[in-house]
DRENRO-43870 format. One line per 8 residues: number of its first residue (from 1); their letters; for each residue x, y, z of C-alpha. Coordinates in steps of 0.2 Angstrom, whole numbers, m for minus. Layout:
BEGIN
NUM = a = X,Y,Z  ...
This chain:
BEGIN
1 = mkktitss = 142,m53,148  130,m39,144  138,m29,130  138,m11,138  138,3,127  143,24,130  126,36,136  132,45,117
9 = lastvlas = 127,29,109  114,24,117  106,42,113  110,39,97  100,21,95  87,28,106  84,43,93  85,30,79
17 = slaclpsv = 72,18,86  60,29,90  60,31,71  58,15,65  48,6,79  32,0,73  16,7,73  6,4,88
25 = tlgaqvat = m7,m5,78  3,m22,81  m1,m36,69  m17,m39,62  m24,m20,54  m42,m26,58  m41,m41,73  m56,m51,74
33 = dpgdyspl = m68,m56,87  m76,m74,86  m92,m74,78  m86,m56,66  m92,m68,50  m110,m75,57  m120,m63,48  m137,m55,57
41 = pagvdlgi = m151,m52,47  m157,m35,36  m163,m21,48  m152,m26,63  m140,m14,71  m126,m17,82  m118,m3,94  m102,m7,101
49 = lyyqhtth = m89,m3,113  m72,m10,113  m57,m6,125  m41,m13,123  m26,m13,137  m9,m18,130  9,m20,138  27,m24,127
57 = erlyasgs = 45,m25,138  53,m33,125  57,m26,106  63,m37,94  73,m36,76  78,m52,66  71,m65,80  84,m57,94
65 = eisnlagi = 78,m46,108  83,m27,106  76,m16,120  92,m12,132  102,m7,116  87,5,113  85,8,129  64,3,129
73 = eelttdig = 59,0,145  39,m2,143  26,3,128  9,4,137  m8,7,126  m25,10,132  m35,12,117  m55,12,114
81 = llrwvhyi = m66,8,99  m85,14,93  m92,3,79  m107,5,74  m113,m8,62  m129,m9,51  m138,m26,42  m145,m23,27
89 = elggftid = m150,m35,11  m145,m31,m7  m149,m41,m22  m151,m57,m11  m135,m52,m2  m134,m47,16  m120,m32,20  m115,m24,34
97 = pqiiipfg = m108,m6,32  m99,2,47  m87,14,54  m73,12,69  m70,28,78  m54,22,87  m46,34,104  m35,32,119
105 = kvslktsg = m19,36,123  1,27,121  14,28,132  34,25,129  45,24,143  63,24,140  80,24,148  82,44,141
113 = gnirssgv = 61,50,148  43,44,141  33,49,128  15,51,129  2,53,113  m18,54,117  m34,60,106  m44,52,92
121 = gdpivggt = m36,39,81  m40,37,60  m58,33,57  m60,15,47  m74,14,36  m81,m2,24  m90,m18,26  m92,m36,21
129 = lwlhndqe = m102,m44,9  m108,m62,11  m108,m72,m4  m112,m86,5  m126,m88,20  m134,m103,22  m145,m100,41  m148,m118,41
137 = tkrafgit = m130,m123,42  m124,m111,48  m110,m109,34  m104,m92,29  m91,m86,18  m87,m66,17  m76,m51,10  m73,m37,19
145 = alaslplg = m65,m19,12  m61,m9,25  m52,11,21  m43,19,35  m44,37,34  m28,48,38  m39,61,52  m33,55,67
153 = qydadkga = m20,64,80  m5,64,77  13,71,79  27,67,67  39,71,81  34,56,89  36,45,75  29,28,80
161 = vnvgenrw = 19,32,95  5,40,91  m14,37,90  m14,41,71  m4,35,58  m4,51,45  m7,38,31  m20,28,20
169 = klitqagy = m24,10,22  m35,m3,15  m38,m18,24  m45,m34,14  m51,m50,23  m60,m66,18  m68,m74,34  m77,m92,32
177 = vtpltdtt = m86,m100,48  m93,m118,50  m102,m127,63  m91,m142,69  m102,m150,81  m119,m144,89  m110,m133,99  m92,m129,94
185 = sldliaey = m88,m118,78  m73,m111,68  m70,m97,61  m54,m96,47  m49,m77,40  m35,m70,28  m32,m53,30  m19,m43,16
193 = tifgendd = m17,m24,20  m9,m10,7  m2,6,14  m1,25,10  14,33,13  15,44,27  27,58,22  30,65,38
201 = fagakkeq = 36,52,50  50,60,64  55,70,49  57,55,35  44,48,23  40,31,29  33,19,17  29,0,20
209 = qdqygvqa = 27,m17,11  11,m25,11  4,m36,24  m5,m52,26  m10,m64,41  m21,m74,46  m32,m79,61  m44,m91,70
217 = hlsksiga = m56,m93,83  m60,m112,88  m78,m109,99  m88,m118,110  m108,m114,117  m111,m117,135  m129,m115,134  m140,m102,126
225 = ktrvtlsy = m132,m85,132  m113,m89,135  m98,m95,123  m78,m97,125  m67,m96,112  m48,m100,110  m41,m89,95  m24,m85,86
233 = yhdfaget = m15,m71,74  m2,m73,64  5,m61,51  17,m57,39  27,m46,28  24,m27,31  43,m23,29  44,m3,29
241 = sldgidld = 56,11,24  61,26,26  68,39,14  69,22,2  82,14,16  74,m3,20  72,m9,41  70,m27,36
249 = delnnsrw = 60,m27,48  46,m37,42  34,m47,51  33,m65,56  23,m63,73  8,m73,81  m1,m72,96  m16,m81,105
257 = qgtlahfv = m31,m75,115  m45,m84,125  m61,m75,125  m78,m76,133  m92,m69,127  m110,m69,140  m129,m61,134  m132,m52,150
265 = apdiqlqv = m149,m47,142  m156,m52,125  m150,m36,116  m132,m36,127  m119,m46,128  m102,m42,137  m87,m49,131  m69,m53,139
273 = qygrslev = m52,m57,134  m36,m60,139  m19,m64,126  0,m63,123  12,m63,109  17,m82,104  32,m77,94  37,m60,86
281 = engffeed = 54,m59,71  53,m40,73  45,m27,83  36,m29,99  32,m45,112  14,m42,118  17,m46,136  m2,m44,142
289 = rvnfrlvk = m18,m39,132  m34,m38,141  m50,m32,131  m66,m29,135  m82,m30,125  m100,m20,124  m112,m26,114  m130,m16,111
297 = vf = m141,m25,98  m154,m13,89
């Protein structure tokens, strides 16, 4: 028989959970797409527009669902990203300085009402340096450093239900790409993120330990214009604390994602993706993720 709680206790639990909810940027701090670590020639520019829609109906703590206890009914995110990438050659190495500007809305439906946030998120700047780039074998290895700047829309009273995070982040990645056959390839990415503190998170100081993860993309080309990919993401650690109190919410979460990408013109690519969580130790279980991407090559 399910446990019942009084309305006053439910309100207390809900208020606490809003302060302790994981950031809406669940999982990988920068989720890569297949082909991101395959460098393009110097002088090429990419203008990229993303749209990401996710729904979450289950919240987990230490592997157990606590959605009902916390009064959580549904979290939805509708996030757009504007991204500009420019490829240059410096000292014989390929580099791609870039900027990412997120925007959109987040909505949390609870038994006590709805909480919404919208606006422009924290911009991300940085780039990738390819230490190995063999155009003949199509093998490449690059390292990435990206800084998330605390300039986005943020309301401290809404806790994690924000498009901005009110803190710095340094996101680093290392990615290796190799062909497996004439039509298949494998991308392997490792990620490590360092967080600054948020000194005004629902009236508390939020700190977070370093987070790390792995990402993998297995791709198959169908002709010269089309590619399908199966991706896997797994994230670890990143335990948070509020005013020095550990929340025991470190990640051990995984999800899968399928991708279909097609060049509708020589300089325009459309991409659609669908995915969902596999396992969640702490945080929201992603019921559905639908992504769209438009790339213009200049």
